[in-house]
C-alpha positions in Angstrom: 136.7 -60.3 -93.8 136.1 -60.0 -97.6 138.5 -57.7 -99.6 135.9 -55.0 -100.3 135.2 -54.7 -96.6 139.0 -54.5 -95.8 139.3 -51.7 -98.3 136.4 -49.9 -96.7 137.8 -50.2 -93.2 141.2 -48.7 -94.4 139.6 -46.0 -96.4 137.1 -45.0 -93.7 139.9 -44.8 -91.1 141.9 -42.4 -93.3 138.7 -40.4 -94.2 137.5 -40.1 -90.6 140.9 -39.1 -89.2 142.3 -37.1 -92.0 145.7 -38.6 -91.6 148.8 -39.6 -93.7 150.5 -42.6 -92.2 153.0 -45.3 -93.0 152.0 -49.0 -93.3 153.0 -50.0 -89.8 151.2 -47.2 -88.1 148.2 -47.7 -90.2 148.0 -51.3 -89.1 148.5 -50.5 -85.5 145.7 -47.9 -85.6 143.3 -50.3 -87.4 144.0 -53.0 -84.8 143.4 -50.5 -81.9 140.5 -48.5 -83.2 138.8 -50.7 -85.8 139.4 -54.1 -84.3 140.8 -55.6 -87.5 142.3 -59.1 -87.4 144.2 -59.2 -90.7 148.0 -59.0 -90.7 150.3 -56.0 -91.3 151.3 -57.8 -94.5 147.7 -57.8 -95.6 147.4 -54.1 -94.7 150.5 -53.4 -96.8 149.1 -55.3 -99.7 145.7 -53.6 -99.4 147.3 -50.1 -99.3 149.2 -50.9 -102.5 146.1 -52.1 -104.2 144.3 -49.0 -103.1 147.1 -46.9 -104.6 147.0 -48.9 -107.8 143.3 -48.3 -108.0 143.7 -44.5 -107.4 141.8 -44.6 -104.1 144.8 -43.8 -102.0 148.0 -41.9 -102.8 151.5 -42.8 -101.7 153.6 -39.9 -100.6 157.4 -40.4 -100.4 159.1 -38.3 -97.7 162.4 -40.0 -97.4 162.0 -43.0 -95.1 158.8 -44.9 -95.1 156.1 -43.8 -97.6 153.0 -42.3 -96.2 149.5 -43.0 -97.4 146.5 -40.7 -97.8 143.0 -41.1 -99.2 142.1 -39.5 -102.5 138.9 -37.9 -103.6 138.3 -41.1 -105.7 138.7 -43.1 -102.5 136.2 -41.0 -100.7 133.7 -41.4 -103.6 134.3 -45.2 -103.7 133.7 -45.4 -99.9 130.5 -43.4 -100.2 129.2 -45.8 -102.9 130.3 -48.9 -100.9 128.5 -47.7 -97.8 125.3 -47.0 -99.7 125.2 -50.5 -101.2 
């Protein structure tokens, strides 16, 4: 799966479910509900890239950081889905 499609899968899961999740739970949910085949390590790397791009935010709550989609992420996803 090309990188833009991986980003879209992750962003759409967060948008559709309105969740804040750690990396491991994100990966398990994507495997279960979006039938992804990329690794948890790839999920972690993609989440960090999405944070760096301002499309996701990382929320530190002590243990494992949680991730959530930003308004910019929702706009990027809308543009991606229209193209």
